[in-house]
C-alpha positions in Angstrom: 3.5 -13.6 -5.0 2.4 -16.0 -8.2 -1.2 -14.2 -7.5 -0.4 -10.7 -8.3 2.1 -11.9 -11.5 1.6 -8.8 -14.3 1.0 -6.0 -12.2 2.6 -3.2 -11.6 2.7 -3.7 -8.3 5.3 -0.2 -7.5 5.1 3.4 -9.6 9.2 3.5 -10.0 8.7 6.7 -11.8 6.6 8.0 -8.4 9.0 6.8 -5.8 12.1 8.6 -7.0 10.4 11.6 -7.9 9.4 11.4 -3.6 12.4 10.7 -2.9 14.4 13.5 -5.3 11.7 15.8 -3.7 12.4 15.3 -0.5 15.5 14.0 0.1 17.4 10.7 1.4 16.8 11.2 5.0 13.3 12.4 4.5 12.9 9.5 2.4 13.9 6.7 4.7 11.9 8.6 7.5 9.1 8.9 5.3 8.9 4.8 4.7 9.5 4.0 7.6 6.9 6.0 8.3 4.5 4.3 6.1 5.8 0.3 7.1 4.4 1.4 10.1 1.2 3.3 10.6 0.0 1.1 7.3 0.6 -2.0 9.3 -0.9 -1.2 12.2 -4.4 -0.7 10.1 -3.3 -3.4 7.6 -3.1 -6.3 10.3 -7.0 -5.1 11.5 -9.1 -4.1 8.0 -12.2 -5.5 8.1 -12.5 -6.6 12.6 -14.1 -3.4 13.0 -16.6 -2.8 9.9 -17.2 0.7 10.8 -14.4 2.4 10.1 -13.4 -0.3 7.3 -13.9 2.4 4.3 -12.0 5.1 6.5 -8.8 2.8 7.0 -9.4 2.0 2.9 -9.3 5.4 1.7 -5.9 6.3 4.3 -4.5 3.1 3.2 -5.7 3.8 -0.5 -4.1 7.4 -0.3 -1.0 6.8 2.3 0.0 4.0 -0.5 -0.5 5.7 -4.2 1.8 9.1 -1.7 4.5 6.7 -1.7 3.8 4.9 -5.4 2.2 2.0 -4.0 0.4 1.3 -7.1 -1.4 -2.0 -7.1 -2.3 -1.8 -3.2 -3.8 2.0 -3.9 -5.6 0.4 -7.0 -7.6 -2.6 -4.8 -7.8 -0.4 -1.9 -9.7 2.4 -4.6 -11.7 -1.3 -6.1 -12.8 -2.5 -2.1 -13.7 1.4 -0.7 -16.3 1.4 -3.7 -17.1 -2.3 -2.4 -18.3 -0.7 0.9 -20.0 1.6 -0.4 -22.3 0.3 -2.1 -22.6 -2.5 0.5 -20.8 -5.4 -1.5 -17.4 -6.1 0.5 -16.7 -9.5 0.8 -14.0 -10.8 3.3 -12.7 -12.2 0.2 -11.5 -8.4 -0.9 -10.6 -7.5 2.1 -8.3 -10.3 2.2 -7.2 -9.4 -1.6 -5.9 -6.2 0.0 -3.8 -7.5 2.7 -2.2 -9.8 0.4 -1.8 -7.7 -1.9 -0.1 -5.1 0.6 2.5 -8.2 1.4 2.9 -8.9 -2.4 3.8 -4.7 -2.9 6.1 -4.1 0.2 8.4 -7.3 -1.1 8.7 -5.9 -4.5 9.6 -2.6 -2.6 11.8 -3.5 -0.3 13.7 -6.0 -2.2 14.2 -2.9 -5.1 14.9 -0.3 -2.3 17.7 -2.3 -0.8 19.1 -2.4 -4.6 19.7 0.3 -5.3 21.0 0.9 -1.9 18.4 3.0 -0.2 15.8 0.9 2.0 14.6 1.9 5.3 
């Protein structure tokens, strides 16, 4: 995805740390749960303005926990803009696009090493 060229999308050190902490089976479960929960929120992001800051906060925490660095960063920035009252539809679209790009990179790399969910 050209828009994110040059960004560190995934913190692979964090991914490996988490996998080592919880083991392969636990890690597969975490990935599955992460994808389910994030996709349930990201698909409707911005449709309920009253919950947008909380949704972004949830996404940020989930992303950073699993090592989705760029996605966590953009969620943090958009959450801040919400708090300031300056968030736009473009911010929400960029957040969604970053998730899609991050997920693609993550799943591709995990398949390469044989540990995708």
